[in-house]
C-alpha positions in Angstrom: 34.6 -25.1 -90.9 37.6 -24.8 -88.7 39.8 -27.7 -89.1 41.3 -27.4 -85.6 40.0 -28.1 -82.1 41.7 -25.7 -79.7 45.1 -26.2 -81.3 44.6 -29.9 -82.2 44.6 -31.0 -85.8 41.1 -32.2 -86.9 42.6 -34.9 -89.1 44.8 -36.5 -86.4 42.7 -36.0 -83.2 39.1 -36.4 -82.3 36.9 -35.2 -79.5 35.8 -38.1 -77.3 34.1 -36.3 -74.3 34.6 -33.9 -71.4 36.4 -34.4 -68.1 34.9 -33.6 -64.6 35.6 -29.9 -65.0 33.8 -29.7 -68.4 36.9 -29.4 -70.5 37.1 -31.3 -73.9 39.1 -34.6 -74.2 40.8 -35.5 -77.4 42.6 -38.6 -78.7 44.7 -39.4 -81.8 42.8 -40.7 -84.7 43.8 -44.2 -85.9 43.2 -44.9 -89.6 40.8 -47.8 -90.4 42.2 -50.4 -92.9 41.0 -50.3 -96.4 38.8 -52.9 -98.1 41.6 -54.4 -99.9 43.5 -55.0 -96.8 40.5 -56.5 -95.0 39.7 -58.9 -97.9 43.0 -60.6 -97.3 41.8 -61.9 -94.0 38.6 -63.5 -95.2 35.6 -63.4 -97.4 32.8 -61.1 -96.8 34.4 -58.9 -94.2 32.6 -55.6 -93.7 35.0 -52.9 -92.4 32.1 -51.3 -90.6 30.7 -54.4 -89.1 33.1 -54.5 -86.3 31.6 -51.2 -85.0 28.6 -53.1 -83.6 28.5 -53.5 -79.9 28.6 -56.9 -78.3 25.7 -57.7 -76.1 26.3 -56.8 -72.4 27.8 -59.6 -70.4 29.1 -61.5 -73.5 32.7 -61.8 -74.4 33.5 -60.8 -78.0 34.2 -63.7 -80.3 37.9 -64.0 -80.8 39.0 -64.5 -84.4 40.7 -67.6 -83.4 37.5 -69.1 -82.2 35.5 -67.9 -85.2 37.5 -68.9 -88.3 36.7 -67.5 -91.6 36.0 -69.6 -94.7 37.6 -69.3 -98.0 35.0 -68.4 -100.5 36.7 -70.6 -103.0 36.2 -73.7 -100.8 39.4 -73.6 -99.1 39.9 -74.7 -95.5 39.1 -72.2 -92.8 41.8 -69.6 -92.2 42.8 -67.8 -89.0 42.8 -64.0 -89.1 46.2 -62.5 -88.7 47.3 -61.6 -85.2 47.7 -57.9 -86.1 44.1 -57.7 -87.3 42.9 -59.5 -84.2 44.4 -56.8 -82.0 43.1 -54.0 -84.2 39.5 -55.2 -84.5 38.2 -54.2 -81.0 39.9 -50.8 -81.2 38.5 -50.2 -84.7 35.1 -51.0 -83.5 35.4 -48.5 -80.6 36.7 -45.9 -83.1 33.8 -46.5 -85.4 31.4 -45.9 -82.6 33.2 -42.8 -81.2 33.9 -41.1 -84.5 32.7 -41.3 -88.1 35.1 -39.4 -90.4 32.5 -38.5 -93.0 30.3 -36.7 -90.4 33.0 -34.5 -88.9 33.7 -34.1 -85.3 30.7 -34.4 -83.0 29.2 -31.2 -81.8 29.8 -30.1 -78.2 26.9 -30.8 -75.9 24.7 -27.8 -75.1 25.5 -26.1 -71.8 22.0 -26.6 -70.5 22.0 -30.3 -71.3 25.2 -31.1 -69.4 24.7 -33.7 -66.7 26.6 -32.7 -63.6 26.7 -35.2 -60.7 27.7 -34.4 -57.2 30.6 -36.9 -57.4 32.0 -34.7 -60.1 32.6 -31.8 -57.7 34.5 -31.4 -54.4 33.3 -28.9 -51.9 36.0 -27.6 -49.7 35.2 -25.3 -46.7 38.0 -22.9 -46.5 38.5 -21.7 -42.9 37.6 -18.1 -42.3 40.1 -16.5 -39.9 37.8 -13.7 -39.1 34.9 -16.0 -38.0 37.3 -17.9 -35.8 38.4 -14.7 -34.2 34.8 -13.7 -33.6 34.0 -17.1 -32.0 37.0 -16.8 -29.7 36.1 -13.3 -28.8 32.5 -14.3 -27.9 33.7 -17.1 -25.8 36.1 -14.8 -24.0 33.5 -12.2 -23.4 30.9 -14.7 -22.1 33.4 -16.2 -19.7 34.5 -12.8 -18.5 30.9 -11.7 -17.9 30.2 -14.9 -16.0 33.2 -14.2 -13.8 32.1 -10.7 -13.2 28.6 -11.8 -12.2 29.9 -14.4 -9.9 32.2 -11.8 -8.3 29.2 -9.5 -7.8 27.2 -12.3 -6.2 30.0 -13.1 -3.8 30.4 -9.4 -3.0 26.7 -9.0 -2.3 26.6 -12.0 -0.1 29.6 -10.8 1.9 28.0 -7.3 2.2 24.7 -8.8 3.5 26.6 -10.9 6.0 28.6 -7.9 7.2 25.4 -5.8 7.6 23.8 -8.6 9.6 26.8 -8.9 11.9 27.0 -5.1 12.4 23.3 -5.0 13.2 23.6 -7.7 15.8 26.6 -6.0 17.3 24.7 -2.6 17.4 21.6 -4.2 19.0 23.7 -6.1 21.5 25.7 -3.0 22.4 22.7 -0.7 22.6 21.0 -3.2 24.9 24.0 -3.4 27.1 24.3 0.4 27.3 20.5 0.7 27.9 20.8 -1.7 30.8 23.6 0.3 32.2 21.7 3.6 31.6 24.6 5.0 29.5 22.8 6.0 26.4 22.4 9.8 26.5 19.5 9.8 24.0 17.8 6.7 25.3 18.5 6.9 29.0 15.9 6.2 31.6 15.9 9.9 32.5 15.4 10.8 28.8 12.5 8.3 28.6 10.9 10.0 31.6 11.4 13.4 30.0 9.7 12.1 26.8 6.8 10.7 28.7 6.4 14.0 30.5 6.5 15.8 27.1 3.7 13.5 25.8 1.5 14.5 28.7 2.6 18.1 28.4 0.7 20.9 26.7 -1.4 19.5 23.9 -3.7 21.1 21.3 -7.4 20.2 21.4 -10.4 21.3 19.4 -13.6 21.1 21.4 -17.2 21.8 20.6 -20.2 21.1 22.8 -23.1 19.1 21.4 -26.7 19.4 22.7 -29.2 16.8 21.6 -32.8 18.1 22.1 -35.5 15.5 22.3 -38.4 17.3 20.6 -41.0 14.6 21.4 -39.9 13.1 24.8 -38.4 16.3 26.2 -35.0 16.7 27.9 -31.5 17.2 26.5 -28.3 15.2 26.3 -24.9 17.0 26.3 -21.5 15.8 25.1 -18.1 17.4 24.4 -16.6 16.3 21.1 -12.8 16.5 21.6 -10.2 16.2 18.8 -6.7 16.0 20.2 -4.5 17.1 17.3 -1.3 16.3 19.2 -2.0 12.7 20.1 -4.3 12.1 17.1 -7.1 10.9 19.4 -10.8 11.8 19.5 -13.1 11.5 22.5 -16.7 12.1 23.2 -17.1 13.2 26.8 -20.7 12.6 27.9 -21.8 15.1 30.6 -24.6 14.2 33.0 -27.4 16.7 33.3 -26.8 16.8 37.1 -23.3 18.4 36.6 -23.1 21.5 38.8 -22.3 24.8 37.0 -22.2 28.4 37.9 -24.1 30.9 35.9 -22.8 34.4 35.0 -23.6 35.9 38.4 -22.0 32.9 40.3 -25.3 31.2 41.1 -25.1 27.4 41.2 -27.1 25.6 38.6 -27.1 22.3 36.8 -26.2 21.5 33.2 -29.8 20.7 32.3 -31.1 24.0 33.7 -28.3 25.9 32.0 -29.1 24.5 28.6 -32.8 25.3 29.0 -32.4 28.7 30.7 -29.0 30.2 29.8 -28.8 28.9 26.3 -25.7 27.8 24.4 -23.6 30.8 25.3 -24.1 30.7 29.1 -23.7 26.9 29.2 -20.5 27.1 27.1 -19.0 29.7 29.5 -20.0 27.6 32.6 -18.4 24.5 31.2 -15.2 26.4 30.3 -15.1 27.7 33.9 -15.7 24.3 35.4 -13.5 22.2 33.2 -10.8 24.6 32.2 -11.5 23.9 28.6 -11.8 26.2 25.6 -15.0 25.4 23.8 -14.9 26.8 20.2 -18.6 26.4 19.4 -22.0 24.8 20.1 -23.8 22.4 17.9 -27.5 22.0 18.6 -28.9 18.8 17.1 -32.6 18.2 17.5 -33.8 14.7 17.2 -35.4 15.2 13.7 -32.0 16.4 12.4 -30.4 13.4 14.0 -32.8 11.2 12.1 -31.9 13.0 8.9 -28.2 12.7 9.6 -28.3 9.0 10.0 -30.3 8.6 6.8 -27.8 10.8 4.9 -24.8 8.7 5.9 -26.7 5.5 5.0 -27.7 4.0 8.3 -25.3 3.0 11.1 -24.1 -0.2 12.8 -24.3 -0.3 16.6 -23.9 -3.1 19.2 -27.0 -2.4 21.2 -27.4 -3.1 24.9 -31.1 -2.9 25.2 -34.3 -3.7 23.3 -36.1 -0.5 22.4 -39.9 -0.5 21.7 -41.3 1.6 18.9 -42.8 4.8 20.5 -45.2 5.2 17.5 -46.5 1.6 17.5 -47.4 -0.1 20.8 -46.1 -3.6 21.2 -43.6 -3.3 18.3 -39.9 -3.5 18.8 -37.9 -0.9 16.9 -34.4 -1.8 18.1 -33.3 -5.3 19.0 -30.5 -6.0 21.5 -27.4 -7.6 20.0 -24.1 -7.0 18.2 -23.8 -5.1 14.9 -27.4 -4.0 14.7 -28.2 -1.8 11.7 -30.1 1.3 12.7 -32.1 3.5 10.5 -32.8 7.2 11.3 -35.9 6.5 13.5 -34.2 3.6 15.2 -31.1 5.6 15.9 -33.1 8.4 17.5 -35.1 5.9 19.6 -31.9 4.2 20.8 -30.0 7.4 21.5 -32.8 8.8 23.7 -33.9 5.5 25.4 -33.8 5.3 29.2 -35.4 2.3 30.8 -37.3 2.7 34.0 -35.0 3.0 37.0 -31.8 3.4 34.9 -29.4 6.3 35.6 -29.1 8.9 33.0 -25.5 7.8 32.3 -27.0 4.6 30.6 -28.9 6.8 28.2 -25.8 9.0 27.6 -23.7 5.9 26.7 -26.3 5.0 24.0 -26.2 8.5 22.7 -22.4 8.2 22.5 -22.7 5.0 20.6 -25.0 6.6 18.0 -22.7 9.5 17.5 -19.7 7.2 17.1 -21.6 5.2 14.5 -22.5 8.4 12.6 -18.9 9.5 12.6 -17.7 6.2 11.2 -20.1 6.6 8.2 -19.5 10.3 7.7 -17.0 11.3 5.0 -13.4 12.2 6.1 -13.3 14.8 3.4 -14.0 18.3 4.8 -15.9 19.5 1.7 -18.1 16.3 1.6 -18.7 16.6 5.4 -19.7 20.2 4.9 -22.1 19.3 2.2 -23.7 16.8 4.5 -24.1 19.5 7.2 -25.6 21.9 4.6 -28.0 19.2 3.5 -29.4 18.9 7.0 -30.6 22.6 6.7 -30.5 22.9 10.5 -30.2 26.2 12.3 -26.8 26.4 13.8 -25.5 28.5 16.7 -23.8 31.7 15.5 -20.6 30.6 17.1 -20.3 27.7 14.7 -20.9 27.9 11.0 -21.5 25.1 8.5 -17.9 25.1 7.1 -16.3 25.0 10.5 -18.6 22.2 11.7 -18.0 20.2 8.5 -14.3 20.5 8.8 -14.4 19.5 12.5 -16.7 16.5 11.9 -14.4 15.3 9.1 -11.5 15.1 11.5 -13.5 13.3 14.0 -14.8 10.9 11.3 -11.2 10.1 10.4 -10.3 9.2 14.0 -13.4 7.1 14.3 -12.6 5.1 11.2 -9.0 4.5 12.3 -10.1 3.3 15.7 -8.6 6.3 17.5 -11.9 7.2 19.1 -13.6 6.5 22.4 -16.6 7.7 24.4 -16.4 8.4 28.1 -18.9 9.6 30.7 -17.7 12.3 33.1 -18.4 11.0 36.6 -19.9 13.4 39.1 -20.7 13.1 42.7 -24.1 13.5 44.3 -25.0 17.2 44.0 -23.2 17.4 40.6 -19.7 18.2 41.9 -16.6 16.8 40.3 -14.2 15.0 42.6 -10.5 15.7 42.6 -9.9 12.2 41.2 -12.2 12.9 38.3 -10.5 16.2 37.7 -7.1 14.5 37.6 -8.2 11.7 35.2 -10.9 13.0 32.8 -10.5 16.7 33.0 -6.7 16.7 32.8 -6.0 13.8 30.4 -9.0 14.0 28.1 -10.0 17.7 28.2 -6.6 19.1 28.9 -8.0 21.3 31.5 -4.9 23.4 31.9 -5.6 26.5 33.8 -5.7 29.5 31.5 -4.1 32.7 32.7 -6.9 35.1 33.2 -7.0 38.1 30.9 -7.2 41.6 32.2 -10.5 42.0 34.0 -11.2 38.2 34.4 -11.7 37.1 37.9 -9.6 34.2 39.2 -11.3 30.8 39.4 -11.4 29.3 42.8 -12.1 25.6 43.3 -13.8 24.6 46.6 -13.7 21.1 48.0 -15.8 20.7 51.1 -14.0 18.6 53.7 -15.8 20.0 56.7 -18.4 17.2 57.0 -21.2 19.8 56.5 -22.5 20.1 53.0 -24.2 23.5 53.7 -20.8 25.2 54.1 -20.1 24.8 50.4 -22.9 27.3 49.6 -21.6 29.7 52.2 -18.1 29.6 50.6 -19.6 30.1 47.2 -21.5 33.2 48.2 -18.5 34.7 49.9 -16.3 34.1 46.8 -18.8 35.4 44.3 -19.3 38.5 46.4 -15.6 39.0 46.5 -15.3 39.0 42.7 -14.1 35.5 42.2 -15.4 32.7 40.0 -16.6 29.8 42.0 -15.7 26.2 40.8 -17.2 23.3 42.7 -14.7 20.7 43.7 -17.2 18.3 45.4 -16.8 16.9 48.9 -13.9 15.0 50.5 -12.9 13.2 53.6 -13.2 15.5 56.6 -10.0 17.2 57.8 -9.2 19.6 60.7 -7.4 22.5 59.0 -8.2 24.2 55.7 -5.7 24.5 52.9 -5.4 27.1 50.1 -3.1 26.1 47.3 -1.8 27.7 44.2 0.3 26.2 41.4 1.5 29.2 39.5 3.5 31.9 41.4 1.5 34.5 39.5 -1.5 33.4 41.6 0.1 33.6 45.0 -1.4 37.0 45.7 -4.8 35.7 44.6 -4.5 32.8 47.0 -3.7 35.1 50.0 -6.8 37.2 49.1 -9.0 34.1 48.8 -7.9 33.0 52.3 -8.8 36.4 53.7 -12.2 36.4 51.9 -13.1 33.0 53.5 -11.8 34.0 56.9 -8.9 31.6 56.9 -5.4 32.3 58.2 -2.8 33.3 55.6 -0.6 30.6 57.0 -2.9 28.1 55.2 -1.7 29.3 51.8 1.0 27.1 50.3 2.4 26.5 46.8 1.5 23.0 45.5 -0.8 21.2 43.1 -4.0 23.0 42.4 -7.1 21.7 40.6 -6.7 21.6 36.8 -9.7 23.8 36.3 -9.0 26.4 38.9 -6.4 29.1 39.6 -6.6 28.6 43.3 -7.8 25.5 45.1 -9.3 25.5 48.6 -10.0 22.5 50.8 -12.4 23.6 53.5 -11.5 21.9 56.9 -13.4 21.8 60.1 -11.8 25.1 61.1 -13.9 26.9 58.5 -17.1 28.2 60.1 -18.5 30.1 57.1 -19.1 33.4 59.1 
């Protein structure tokens, strides 16, 4: 066994414990007195008895208070003072270390009892962490300052834009009031308005509804103005006066029955100055099928229509937003009450067509499929694909609300008045006079202001025999002298020849406003005798 404890002599030092850091603590060893020395202080003294612990809370008995007795009967004797001082220390030494057993073994590492008060935790400041915190604070504050600066900049920019806008509006208003804006001047506005009413592109087809059961026809022009994005159904009365190929006067109804689609289309082009691209014949059974294909229609009806198949049964009720099936739509489109003008029936026909177009697909392919499903026999001038594409455009206008129906007013005898020509023919149909091709005869419009209706026929015969196309202009208030007018300088020579053909002086020829559907316009006065 090693007789030394980390440099301390085993015989002179003893291990008494460990400090808070776990290091061993030693103290010098004090030799216990021998038996012989102890016997001098009193009888029966046990050198090891002093090693017993006193009870807790009791003071150790002082030798002076506990006298020893002489075993030979002597008087009690007091222990020497030196022994009294050594006794407690010796008792502690006997408890802490017994020489015969050697030094106490060191406590196992796992059995050491460490308490929190034995340790001191010191948080050493980390300079790097302090730098990171300072940098984050700096970055955050700088970001906030930047955001605040951006907000202030945006607010100032918005305020500046508002001020500039107000200044521009105010300045433009002032310049407009003074007519000093070159691009928004009153003259420019007039020019723009004139351009809006200038040459426009229109697609036109003629529709004939044939009543296979009740007889009779109803005619309408379907007009799609691709310039103004407007669609119109122009309803034509059967009494409208037309001229056939040889210049003979006829009516629209007779032309449809006798001249067919081609002759009627040419007569309408001549009368109205239009360019009809095709004819669509729609018999009432096909109208029935068309309404069924689009899934019925909604119409605000103006009359109660009885069922022609069942006596005493109402097929169509009068009222707003009435749902019409195929048979009901046919009955309403062809219904004409007793004593009603044909225009009332035409308006109902127009309502049905508008309802169909609102339900028809705006897709050209889908609309073409609908037309093909009808399996109707079309006029050679209009095939299924062209009709489907045209109807899809009309359907788009009807759904957007850019659609209207209008009856073409005619005078008694079927003539079109100048007012009608200026309003409907010019604005809706765009009856701009077409320059005649080589071999085409000039169109001459005749308005009878003689007071004698028979003179219109005399003028017509004279013009047709002279190689001109007659266009009826109706009747007007009687005037004394006749007038021959041309609008285009290219037709000045034609106007002079027309005056000679009618027996009018050449001095009656002037340049001015001609009818929209004629190359030369003639107003017959009372000086026209018709010889």
